[in-house]
C-alpha positions in Angstrom: 0.1 -0.3 -0.3 1.5 3.6 -0.8 2.4 6.0 2.1 0.1 8.4 3.0 2.7 10.7 3.8 4.3 13.3 1.7 7.3 14.6 1.8 8.2 18.6 1.2 11.1 20.3 0.2 12.6 23.8 -0.9 15.2 25.0 -2.7 15.1 28.4 -0.3 16.5 25.9 2.8 19.3 24.7 3.2 20.0 21.5 1.3 22.9 20.3 4.1 19.9 19.1 5.9 19.8 15.1 5.4 15.9 15.5 5.9 13.2 16.7 4.1 11.6 20.3 6.0 8.2 19.4 6.4 5.7 16.3 5.7 2.0 16.0 5.2 -0.8 13.4 5.3 -3.9 13.9 3.6 -7.0 15.0 6.0 -8.6 11.3 6.1 -5.4 9.8 7.1 -4.8 7.8 10.7 -2.4 9.7 13.2 -0.4 7.0 15.3 1.6 9.0 18.0 4.0 6.2 19.0 6.1 6.8 22.4 9.6 7.2 22.1 11.1 4.0 21.3 13.8 2.9 23.5 17.1 0.7 23.4 15.2 -1.8 25.9 15.4 -5.8 25.6 12.2 -7.6 25.3 13.3 -8.4 29.3 13.5 -5.0 30.1 17.0 -4.4 29.7 19.1 -1.8 28.1 20.8 -2.9 25.2 24.4 -1.8 24.1 25.0 -0.4 27.3 27.4 3.3 26.9 27.2 2.3 22.9 25.6 5.2 21.1 25.5 3.0 18.1 24.0 0.1 19.6 21.5 1.6 21.4 19.8 4.1 17.9 19.9 0.3 16.0 17.8 -1.0 19.1 15.7 1.7 19.4 15.0 1.4 15.6 14.6 -1.9 15.9 12.0 -1.6 18.2 10.2 1.1 16.7 9.7 -0.9 13.3 7.8 -3.4 16.4 5.8 -0.5 17.3 4.7 0.7 13.5 4.1 -3.1 12.9 1.7 -3.5 15.6 0.0 -0.2 15.2 -0.2 -1.2 11.3 2.0 0.7 9.7 5.6 0.3 8.7 8.9 2.6 8.4 7.3 4.6 5.2 4.2 5.8 6.7 6.3 7.7 9.5 6.0 12.0 9.4 8.1 12.8 11.2 11.0 12.0 14.3 12.7 13.4 17.6 15.6 11.9 17.9 16.9 12.6 22.0 20.5 11.6 22.5 21.8 12.1 26.1 25.2 13.7 25.4 26.5 17.3 25.1 29.1 15.8 22.6 28.0 16.4 19.1 29.8 13.4 18.1 27.5 11.5 20.0 24.7 12.9 18.7 26.0 12.3 15.0 26.5 8.8 15.7 22.7 7.9 16.7 21.6 10.5 13.7 23.4 8.3 11.4 21.8 5.1 12.6 18.3 6.7 12.4 19.2 8.3 9.0 20.3 5.2 7.3 17.0 3.1 8.5 14.7 6.1 7.2 16.8 5.7 3.9 15.1 7.6 0.9 12.1 8.2 3.3 13.8 11.4 5.2 11.1 12.4 7.2 11.3 15.9 9.6 13.4 15.5 12.1 14.9 16.9 15.3 18.4 16.1 17.1 18.6 16.8 20.1 21.0 16.5 23.0 19.6 15.8 26.5 20.8 15.6 29.8 19.3 12.4 30.9 16.8 9.8 29.6 14.4 7.6 31.7 15.9 3.9 31.9 19.3 3.2 33.8 21.9 3.6 31.1 19.7 5.0 28.5 21.8 6.9 25.8 19.1 7.2 22.9 15.3 7.8 22.5 13.3 7.8 18.7 10.1 9.7 18.8 7.8 9.4 15.7 4.4 10.4 14.2 3.1 8.3 11.5 0.4 8.7 9.0 -1.5 5.5 7.4 -4.6 5.4 5.3 -6.9 2.5 6.7 -8.5 0.5 3.9 -11.8 1.1 2.9 
């Protein structure tokens, strides 16, 4: 099924950004608001302790599972917010590279933020997302 999401670009904005600056979905689309995807294993333990890349990969894996449970997939995501517990730009870039690769050509509007702390022990990365789908009639 084709995605309900349309990515919008502008030649008047910087082409340096690795994402679209805006996205839309038709009025009849069902919006899916996903909780922050965390780098948690099924048993509740934190994956990849101390490793920004491993935690971003686990958060993406969990994002895929949450999307599937909601009847969506990665190409239905309309925006993301990537939270990284660090004040070092290199750590943010490490997490972002994983997220950017996971979305491929579907480079949705995104915000990348360094934060002081996240909710779980040893957690370094969290990915929030909103998706939009067209349900079969």
